[in-house]
C-alpha positions as CSV (number, residue, x, y, z in Angstrom):
1,M,-96.6,36.1,86.3
2,N,-94.5,34.0,88.7
3,L,-95.8,34.0,92.3
4,A,-92.3,33.1,93.7
5,V,-90.7,36.0,91.9
6,K,-93.5,38.3,92.9
7,D,-93.1,37.3,96.6
8,I,-89.3,37.9,96.5
9,R,-89.8,41.3,94.9
10,H,-92.6,42.6,97.2
11,N,-91.9,40.6,100.4
12,L,-88.1,40.2,100.3
13,G,-87.7,40.2,104.1
14,R,-90.5,37.6,104.8
15,F,-89.4,35.3,102.0
16,A,-85.7,35.5,103.2
17,L,-86.6,34.7,106.8
18,T,-88.9,31.8,105.6
19,A,-86.1,30.4,103.4
20,L,-83.6,30.7,106.3
21,G,-86.0,28.9,108.7
22,I,-86.5,26.1,106.2
23,G,-82.8,26.0,105.6
24,M,-81.9,25.6,109.3
25,L,-84.5,22.8,109.7
26,L,-83.0,21.0,106.7
27,M,-79.5,21.7,108.1
28,I,-80.4,19.8,111.2
29,V,-81.8,16.9,109.1
30,M,-78.5,16.9,107.1
31,G,-76.5,17.1,110.3
32,M,-78.3,14.1,111.8
33,G,-77.2,11.9,108.9
34,G,-73.7,13.3,109.1
35,I,-73.4,12.6,112.8
36,Y,-74.4,9.0,112.2
37,R,-71.8,8.7,109.5
38,G,-69.3,10.2,111.9
39,I,-70.2,7.7,114.7
40,I,-69.6,4.8,112.3
41,E,-66.3,6.3,111.2
42,D,-65.1,6.8,114.8
43,A,-66.3,3.4,115.9
44,T,-64.4,1.5,113.2
45,L,-61.4,3.9,112.9
46,L,-59.0,1.8,115.0
47,V,-60.2,-1.4,113.5
48,D,-59.4,-0.1,110.0
49,K,-56.2,1.8,110.9
50,A,-54.5,-0.9,113.0
51,G,-54.0,-3.1,109.9
52,A,-54.6,-6.3,111.8
53,D,-56.1,-9.3,110.0
54,L,-57.2,-11.0,113.2
55,W,-58.0,-9.8,116.7
56,V,-57.3,-12.2,119.5
57,V,-59.3,-11.4,122.6
58,Q,-60.4,-13.0,125.9
59,R,-62.6,-16.0,125.5
60,G,-66.2,-15.2,125.1
61,T,-65.7,-11.4,124.7
62,R,-66.3,-9.2,121.7
63,G,-63.1,-7.3,121.8
64,P,-61.5,-4.3,123.6
65,F,-63.8,-1.7,122.2
66,A,-67.1,-3.5,123.3
67,E,-66.1,-4.8,126.7
68,V,-63.2,-5.6,129.0
69,S,-60.8,-8.1,127.6
70,R,-57.8,-9.5,129.6
71,L,-55.0,-11.5,128.0
72,P,-51.6,-12.6,129.4
73,P,-48.6,-10.9,127.7
74,N,-47.1,-14.2,126.8
75,L,-50.0,-14.8,124.4
76,V,-48.1,-12.6,121.9
77,D,-45.4,-15.3,121.6
78,R,-47.9,-18.1,121.4
79,V,-49.7,-16.5,118.5
80,A,-46.5,-15.7,116.7
81,A,-45.6,-19.4,116.7
82,V,-48.8,-20.3,114.8
83,S,-48.2,-21.3,111.2
84,G,-49.2,-18.6,108.7
85,V,-48.7,-15.7,111.2
86,A,-46.5,-12.9,109.9
87,D,-46.4,-11.0,113.2
88,S,-48.3,-10.4,116.3
89,R,-48.2,-7.4,118.6
90,K,-49.6,-6.2,121.9
91,F,-52.7,-4.0,122.1
92,V,-53.8,-2.1,125.2
93,F,-56.9,0.1,125.3
94,H,-58.7,1.9,128.0
95,T,-60.2,5.3,128.9
96,I,-59.1,7.6,131.6
97,Q,-60.2,11.1,132.8
98,R,-57.8,13.4,134.6
99,E,-57.6,17.1,135.6
100,H,-55.5,19.3,133.3
101,G,-55.4,23.1,133.3
102,G,-58.3,23.2,135.7
103,K,-60.5,21.3,133.3
104,P,-61.4,17.6,133.0
105,L,-59.3,15.8,130.4
106,R,-60.8,12.6,129.1
107,M,-58.8,10.5,126.7
108,A,-58.8,7.0,125.2
109,V,-55.4,5.4,125.9
110,L,-54.0,3.1,123.3
111,G,-50.8,1.2,123.9
112,L,-48.4,0.5,121.0
113,D,-46.2,-2.6,120.9
114,W,-42.9,-0.6,120.9
115,P,-40.4,-1.0,119.2
116,T,-42.4,-3.1,116.6
117,D,-45.1,-0.4,116.5
118,R,-43.9,3.2,117.0
119,G,-47.0,4.9,115.6
120,E,-45.6,5.5,112.1
121,W,-49.1,4.7,110.7
122,L,-50.7,7.5,112.6
123,P,-51.8,10.6,110.6
124,L,-49.3,13.0,112.3
125,M,-50.0,16.7,111.7
126,A,-47.0,17.7,113.8
127,G,-44.2,16.1,115.7
128,R,-42.9,12.6,115.3
129,P,-43.6,8.9,116.2
130,L,-42.5,7.4,119.6
131,A,-38.7,7.2,119.8
132,Q,-38.3,5.6,123.3
133,N,-40.0,3.0,125.4
134,H,-41.1,5.3,128.2
135,Y,-42.4,8.8,128.9
136,E,-43.6,9.8,125.4
137,M,-47.0,10.1,124.0
138,I,-48.8,11.1,120.8
139,A,-52.1,13.0,121.3
140,D,-55.0,13.8,119.1
141,R,-55.5,17.6,118.6
142,T,-59.1,17.3,120.1
143,L,-57.5,16.8,123.5
144,G,-56.2,20.4,123.4
145,L,-52.6,19.4,124.2
146,E,-49.6,21.2,122.7
147,L,-46.5,19.7,121.1
148,G,-43.8,19.4,123.8
149,E,-46.3,19.7,126.7
150,R,-45.6,17.5,129.7
151,I,-48.6,15.6,131.2
152,P,-48.4,13.9,134.6
153,L,-50.2,10.6,134.6
154,G,-49.9,8.3,137.6
155,N,-46.4,8.4,139.0
156,D,-44.8,9.4,135.6
157,T,-44.8,12.5,133.4
158,F,-45.2,12.1,129.6
159,A,-44.0,14.5,126.9
160,V,-46.3,15.1,123.9
161,V,-44.0,14.3,120.9
162,G,-46.6,14.1,118.2
163,L,-50.1,15.4,117.3
164,T,-52.6,13.5,115.2
165,S,-55.9,14.6,113.6
166,G,-59.2,12.8,113.4
167,M,-58.1,9.9,115.8
168,I,-61.2,9.6,118.0
169,D,-62.8,6.5,119.7
170,S,-66.5,5.5,119.4
171,G,-67.3,7.7,122.4
172,G,-65.9,10.8,120.8
173,N,-62.9,10.9,123.1
174,G,-59.5,11.9,121.6
175,L,-56.9,9.1,121.4
176,A,-53.6,9.3,123.1
177,F,-50.9,6.8,122.0
178,F,-48.3,5.4,124.5
179,T,-46.1,2.4,124.4
180,A,-47.9,-0.7,125.7
181,L,-45.8,-0.7,128.9
182,D,-46.7,2.9,129.7
183,A,-50.3,2.4,128.8
184,Q,-50.4,-0.5,131.3
185,A,-48.6,1.6,133.9
186,V,-51.3,4.3,133.6
187,Q,-54.1,1.8,133.7
188,F,-53.0,-0.1,136.8
189,D,-51.5,2.8,138.7
190,L,-52.4,2.7,142.4
191,P,-51.8,5.3,145.2
192,G,-48.9,4.5,147.5
193,E,-51.3,3.8,150.4
194,A,-53.2,1.2,148.3
195,I,-49.9,-0.5,147.4
196,R,-48.9,-0.6,151.1
197,L,-52.2,-2.0,152.2
198,E,-52.1,-4.7,149.5
199,R,-48.6,-5.7,150.5
200,A,-49.7,-6.0,154.2
201,A,-52.7,-8.0,153.1
202,R,-50.4,-10.4,151.2
203,R,-48.1,-10.8,154.2
204,G,-51.1,-11.5,156.4
205,R,-52.4,-14.2,154.0
206,A,-48.9,-15.8,153.8
207,D,-48.6,-15.7,157.6
208,R,-51.7,-17.9,157.9
209,I,-50.2,-20.8,155.9
210,D,-47.9,-23.5,157.3
211,L,-45.3,-23.0,154.7
212,S,-44.5,-19.5,156.0
213,R,-43.6,-21.0,159.4
214,T,-41.0,-23.4,157.9
215,Q,-39.7,-20.8,155.4
216,P,-39.9,-17.4,157.0
217,P,-38.3,-15.6,154.0
218,L,-41.6,-16.2,152.2
219,L,-43.2,-13.5,154.4
220,D,-40.6,-10.9,153.2
221,R,-41.2,-12.0,149.6
222,A,-45.0,-11.7,150.0
223,E,-44.9,-8.0,151.0
224,G,-42.5,-7.1,148.3
225,E,-43.2,-5.6,144.9
226,S,-45.9,-7.4,142.8
227,A,-43.5,-7.7,139.9
228,A,-41.0,-9.7,142.0
229,I,-43.5,-12.4,143.0
230,P,-43.7,-15.2,140.3
231,A,-47.2,-16.2,141.2
232,I,-48.6,-12.7,140.4
233,P,-48.8,-12.2,136.6
234,P,-47.8,-9.0,134.9
235,P,-50.4,-6.5,133.7
236,A,-52.8,-7.9,131.2
237,L,-53.3,-6.9,127.5
238,S,-56.6,-5.9,125.9
239,A,-56.0,-7.9,122.7
240,V,-53.3,-9.3,120.4
241,L,-53.2,-8.0,116.9
242,V,-52.3,-10.6,114.2
243,R,-51.2,-10.0,110.6
244,V,-51.1,-13.2,108.5
245,Q,-48.5,-13.9,105.8
246,P,-49.3,-13.0,102.2
247,G,-51.4,-15.7,100.5
248,V,-52.5,-17.3,103.7
249,D,-56.2,-17.6,104.5
250,P,-56.9,-15.6,107.7
251,G,-59.8,-18.0,108.4
252,A,-57.5,-20.9,108.6
253,V,-55.2,-19.1,111.1
254,A,-58.3,-18.0,113.1
255,S,-59.5,-21.6,113.2
256,T,-56.2,-22.8,114.7
257,I,-56.1,-20.1,117.4
258,S,-59.8,-20.5,118.2
259,G,-59.0,-24.0,119.3
260,W,-57.3,-22.6,122.4
261,A,-59.6,-22.6,125.4
262,D,-58.6,-19.2,126.7
263,V,-59.1,-16.9,123.7
264,S,-61.6,-15.9,121.0
265,V,-60.6,-14.8,117.5
266,H,-62.4,-12.2,115.3
267,T,-61.5,-11.2,111.8
268,R,-61.2,-7.5,110.9
269,E,-64.7,-7.5,109.4
270,D,-66.1,-9.4,112.4
271,E,-64.7,-6.7,114.7
272,R,-66.3,-4.0,112.6
273,Q,-69.7,-5.7,112.7
274,L,-69.5,-6.3,116.4
275,M,-68.9,-2.6,116.9
276,L,-71.7,-1.5,114.5
277,A,-74.1,-4.0,116.1
278,G,-73.5,-2.7,119.6
279,P,-73.8,0.9,120.7
280,V,-73.7,2.2,117.1
281,E,-76.9,0.4,116.3
282,K,-78.8,2.1,119.1
283,A,-77.4,5.5,118.0
284,K,-78.5,4.7,114.4
285,L,-82.1,4.0,115.5
286,Q,-82.2,7.1,117.7
287,I,-80.8,9.4,115.0
288,G,-83.0,7.9,112.4
289,L,-86.1,8.6,114.5
290,F,-85.0,12.2,114.9
291,R,-84.4,12.5,111.2
292,V,-87.9,11.2,110.4
293,L,-89.5,13.5,112.9
294,L,-87.6,16.6,111.6
295,T,-88.5,15.7,108.0
296,I,-92.2,15.5,108.9
297,I,-91.9,18.8,110.8
298,S,-90.2,20.4,107.8
299,A,-93.0,19.2,105.5
300,I,-95.7,20.6,107.9
301,V,-93.9,23.9,108.3
302,M,-93.5,24.3,104.5
303,A,-97.1,23.4,103.9
304,L,-98.3,26.0,106.4
305,I,-96.0,28.6,105.0
306,L,-97.2,28.0,101.4
307,Y,-100.8,27.9,102.5
308,T,-100.3,31.3,104.2
309,M,-98.7,32.7,101.2
310,T,-101.5,31.5,99.0
311,L,-104.1,33.1,101.4
312,D,-102.2,36.4,100.9
313,K,-102.7,36.1,97.1
314,L,-106.3,35.0,97.0
315,Q,-107.3,38.4,95.5
316,S,-104.6,38.1,92.8
317,I,-105.5,34.4,92.1
318,A,-109.2,35.4,91.7
319,L,-108.2,38.2,89.3
320,L,-106.2,35.8,87.2
321,K,-109.1,33.4,87.0
322,L,-111.4,36.3,86.1
323,I,-109.2,37.3,83.1
324,G,-109.2,33.7,81.9
325,A,-106.2,32.0,83.4
326,Q,-106.6,28.3,83.7
327,N,-106.3,26.4,86.9
328,R,-103.2,24.5,85.8
329,V,-101.3,27.7,85.3
330,I,-102.2,29.0,88.7
331,L,-101.4,25.7,90.4
332,G,-98.1,25.5,88.5
333,M,-97.2,28.9,89.9
334,I,-97.7,27.6,93.5
335,L,-95.7,24.5,92.7
336,Q,-92.9,26.7,91.4
337,Q,-92.9,28.8,94.6
338,A,-92.7,25.6,96.6
339,L,-89.7,24.4,94.5
340,V,-87.9,27.7,94.8
341,L,-88.4,27.7,98.6
342,G,-87.2,24.1,98.9
343,T,-84.2,24.8,96.7
344,L,-83.2,27.9,98.6
345,G,-83.7,26.1,101.9
346,Y,-81.5,23.2,100.7
347,G,-78.8,25.6,99.5
348,I,-78.9,27.5,102.8
349,A,-78.7,24.2,104.8
350,Y,-75.6,23.0,102.8
351,L,-73.8,26.4,103.1
352,L,-74.5,26.7,106.8
353,G,-73.6,23.1,107.4
354,Q,-70.2,23.6,105.8
355,R,-69.5,26.4,108.3
356,I,-71.1,25.0,111.4
357,F,-70.5,21.2,111.3
358,P,-66.7,21.3,111.6
359,R,-67.2,23.1,114.9
360,F,-69.3,20.2,116.4
361,P,-67.7,18.2,119.2
362,R,-68.4,15.0,117.2
363,R,-67.3,14.3,113.7
364,V,-70.0,15.1,111.0
365,I,-69.4,13.4,107.7
366,L,-71.5,14.4,104.7
367,T,-71.4,11.9,101.8
368,D,-72.5,12.5,98.3
369,S,-75.1,9.7,98.6
370,D,-76.6,11.3,101.7
371,L,-76.7,14.7,100.1
372,I,-78.5,13.3,97.0
373,E,-80.9,11.4,99.2
374,L,-81.8,14.6,101.1
375,A,-82.2,16.5,97.9
376,V,-84.7,14.0,96.7
377,I,-86.5,14.2,100.1
378,V,-86.6,18.0,99.8
379,L,-88.1,17.7,96.3
380,G,-90.8,15.4,97.6
381,I,-91.5,17.7,100.6
382,S,-91.8,20.7,98.3
383,I,-94.3,19.0,96.0
384,L,-96.3,17.6,98.9
385,S,-96.3,20.8,100.9
386,S,-97.6,22.7,97.9
387,L,-100.8,20.6,97.7
388,L,-102.5,22.4,100.5
389,G,-102.0,25.8,98.8
390,M,-103.0,24.4,95.5
391,W,-106.2,23.0,97.0
392,K,-107.0,26.4,98.4
393,A,-106.2,28.2,95.1
394,A,-108.4,25.7,93.2
395,R,-111.4,26.6,95.4
396,V,-111.1,30.4,94.7
397,S,-114.0,31.8,92.7
398,P,-113.3,34.5,90.0
399,N,-116.1,36.6,91.6
400,E,-113.9,37.2,94.6
401,A,-111.8,39.5,92.6
402,L,-114.9,41.9,92.3
403,S,-115.7,41.7,96.0
404,G,-112.3,43.1,97.1
């Protein structure tokens, strides 16, 4: 006689609900690990996809994804002149939130160094790369934008010419790709009144110096456009991406550039580790704690369920002992029931996860190693949770079969 088979035959509804409940608990445990893998993938996505050997950022900062980094645009030419550098290109990155279709639209803006970088490396699912220096954008499908749709940002309107898939930043925001100039225009866009007040303030400051009295045209220049004033620099870059020549040691190039007083240099692996050691590390600890708690809860729930099932069969267990069945046979039956319940729960968790996880707002990545690890954990939970029922079954006296 197999207790698990007997339970399924005579208590199909209860056993199915029990297996479903265990499966949903295990699905959450499985999803926690997948969410952590997804966070890592999102955090390092641009570092891996950009194809840069070195990241040049503002001195003392950890890069554009960890904190604000400001670099002058002419740094691209300075870096390109370093021996061993194959090419260098602009990189602009920031996050904005606008209103679109009556709903908030939050996107991570990434500026490409057009025409060197048109976005050919992006995984396009529809459309094309950027074909002109202004007024075009490539959007990730998670932003909910349609191909050909026109989006007003600042004083300009941008047409969606391409759609990507899976391009998300570490915060879960969909990426939108512009040319570097357009990305800067969006980042530093100001209302007309703010521009007017700034020009008036510049004229007031110029009016207070002696030079403006001897050269009155300076006052007119002070209240002109910022781009026409030599002393005011153009919009800053977030980073400069460097690709070294084949056969050249990136460390040697990084050592040369690091000697400059205004920049810091990180290799691709350094940038990855800086990302993982920052906000991702805290997410790892938090998700890990939830996984441990849910695993413990799953073990407790399974133990109580198996104990309850054993209580329902005390009369049958006593009868088995009365007719000469050994304890190891009865305890083996309870262990089999626990293993069947754990196996069904794991299978339900996997099947439900395949249906539900793709609908999560954050990416959920299930790796083979994580699935094997969870299977081993479920096996351990099944064995441990059966101990309480086995303990109760071992204490049943054969005489109890006659008392019922």
